[in-house]
C-alpha positions in Angstrom: 92.4 -94.6 164.3 91.9 -91.0 165.3 93.5 -88.6 162.9 96.5 -86.5 163.8 94.5 -83.3 163.8 91.9 -84.6 166.1 94.5 -86.0 168.5 96.3 -82.6 168.6 93.1 -80.8 169.5 92.1 -83.3 172.2 95.6 -83.3 173.8 95.9 -79.5 173.7 92.5 -79.1 175.4 93.4 -81.6 178.1 96.7 -79.8 178.8 95.2 -76.4 178.7 92.7 -77.4 181.3 95.4 -78.0 183.9 96.3 -75.1 186.2 99.8 -73.6 186.2 100.4 -75.1 189.6 99.3 -78.6 188.3 101.7 -78.2 185.3 104.6 -77.2 187.5 104.0 -80.1 190.0 103.9 -82.6 187.1 107.0 -81.0 185.6 108.8 -81.3 188.9 108.0 -85.0 189.2 109.1 -85.8 185.7 112.3 -83.7 185.9 113.2 -85.4 189.2 112.7 -88.9 187.6 115.1 -88.0 184.7 117.6 -86.4 187.0 117.6 -89.3 189.4 118.2 -91.7 186.5 121.1 -89.8 185.0 122.8 -88.3 188.1 126.1 -90.1 188.7 125.6 -92.6 185.9 125.4 -90.4 182.8 128.0 -87.7 183.1 129.2 -85.0 180.8 132.1 -86.2 178.6 134.6 -84.2 176.6 133.0 -83.4 173.2 129.7 -84.8 174.2 128.6 -82.6 177.1 125.4 -81.0 175.8 121.7 -81.7 176.6 119.0 -80.3 174.4 116.0 -78.9 176.1 113.0 -76.8 174.8 111.2 -73.7 176.0 107.7 -74.7 176.9 104.5 -73.1 175.7 102.7 -72.0 178.9 99.2 -73.0 177.6 99.7 -76.6 176.6 103.2 -77.8 177.7 104.8 -78.6 181.0 107.5 -76.1 182.2 110.2 -78.8 182.2 113.1 -76.5 181.4 112.4 -74.4 184.5 113.1 -77.5 186.7 115.7 -79.2 184.5 117.9 -76.4 183.4 119.4 -75.2 186.7 119.9 -78.8 187.9 121.6 -79.9 184.7 123.9 -76.8 184.8 124.8 -77.7 188.4 125.7 -81.2 187.3 128.1 -79.8 184.7 126.0 -80.1 181.5 125.9 -77.4 178.8 122.3 -76.5 177.9 121.2 -76.1 174.3 117.8 -75.0 173.0 116.4 -75.2 169.4 116.8 -72.3 167.1 115.3 -71.9 163.6 117.2 -70.3 160.8 116.1 -66.8 160.0 114.0 -68.0 157.1 112.2 -70.5 159.4 113.0 -73.6 157.3 115.6 -75.4 159.4 116.3 -76.2 163.0 119.6 -76.5 164.9 120.6 -76.0 168.6 122.4 -73.1 170.2 123.9 -72.9 173.7 124.6 -70.1 176.1 127.0 -70.3 179.0 125.0 -67.8 181.0 123.6 -69.1 184.4 120.0 -70.0 184.4 117.4 -68.3 184.2 118.0 -66.9 180.7 116.5 -64.0 178.9 114.5 -64.8 175.8 113.9 -63.0 172.5 111.5 -63.6 169.7 112.7 -65.9 167.0 111.4 -67.1 163.6 107.9 -68.4 163.3 106.9 -67.3 166.8 109.6 -69.3 168.5 111.8 -68.0 171.3 115.6 -67.8 171.3 118.0 -67.3 174.3 119.6 -63.9 174.4 123.2 -63.9 173.2 126.0 -64.4 173.0 125.1 -67.8 171.6 127.2 -70.6 170.3 125.9 -72.9 167.5 126.1 -76.5 168.8 127.8 -79.2 166.7 125.1 -82.0 166.8 127.9 -84.5 167.7 128.1 -82.8 171.1 124.5 -83.5 171.9 124.2 -86.5 174.3 120.5 -86.4 174.3 117.5 -84.2 173.5 114.3 -83.8 175.5 111.8 -83.8 172.7 108.5 -81.8 172.9 105.2 -83.2 171.6 101.5 -83.5 172.2 101.2 -87.3 172.4 103.3 -90.4 172.1 102.7 -94.1 171.9 104.2 -97.2 173.5 106.2 -97.9 170.3 108.0 -94.6 170.8 106.3 -92.7 168.0 105.5 -89.0 168.7 102.7 -86.6 167.6 104.2 -83.1 167.3 102.6 -80.0 165.9 103.1 -80.9 162.3 106.0 -78.7 161.2 108.5 -81.6 161.2 111.5 -79.7 162.5 112.4 -82.3 165.1 111.8 -85.2 162.8 114.1 -83.8 160.2 116.8 -82.9 162.7 116.7 -86.3 164.4 116.7 -88.1 161.1 119.8 -86.2 160.1 121.6 -86.9 163.4 120.6 -90.5 164.4 123.3 -90.8 167.1 121.5 -88.3 169.4 119.3 -90.0 172.0 115.7 -88.9 172.2 113.9 -88.6 175.5 110.2 -87.6 176.1 108.7 -86.6 179.5 104.9 -86.6 179.5 101.7 -87.2 181.4 99.8 -90.4 181.5 97.0 -89.2 179.2 99.6 -88.3 176.6 100.8 -91.9 176.3 98.6 -93.8 173.9 98.6 -97.3 172.5 99.2 -96.0 169.0 99.5 -92.6 167.3 99.4 -92.2 163.5 102.9 -92.5 162.1 104.5 -91.9 158.7 107.8 -93.0 157.2 109.5 -89.8 158.3 108.4 -89.9 161.9 111.2 -90.5 164.4 110.9 -92.8 167.4 111.9 -91.9 171.0 114.5 -94.0 172.9 113.2 -93.3 176.3 109.7 -92.3 177.6 109.1 -91.2 181.1 105.6 -90.6 182.7 104.9 -90.1 186.4 104.1 -93.8 186.6 106.1 -95.5 183.8 109.7 -95.8 182.6 109.8 -97.1 179.0 113.2 -97.9 177.6 112.6 -98.2 173.9 114.5 -98.6 170.6 118.1 -97.7 171.5 118.1 -96.6 175.2 120.4 -99.3 176.5 123.0 -99.0 173.7 123.1 -95.3 174.1 123.9 -95.6 177.8 121.1 -93.3 179.0 120.9 -95.1 182.3 
């Protein structure tokens, strides 16, 4: 099996080769699939009204938040984005009630944080999280960047559903997995809709 390091390099190169227009077009298709699936069937509930997104890296990620954020706000969801602690060792989610688009400031370890005022999100309010990554497999396992922040957060909060939106070349038959790696519940590509692990029981659709 190809090593994690080799898979990271290969996937980053493929994504970086796409133009900004190609990335935005793909992000629009994927965002629309997710929105069409949840609109009218998965609604904000008291005490569980937050969706976790992530701010994309322009070079090798799709700008999903640019499409999803304003539409999810319009549907009544509260948006949350990951934030590292000041020492860069732990990850949680924070929300802002400002209308999209948001202003971003530099965070720990080269990350970006929304400009305040911010509210720390109780993980029990997170209905689901759109999880970033470089590659995934049909079992639901994900290849991230190696820091382990999402794996640790999701392991600590197993009730939160995990959703991945990706391109076809990012979905593999198998990626290397270890005991701490967390599986996705729902994987969407432009051509596939894979309900895995706990998707039905978590009422994602």
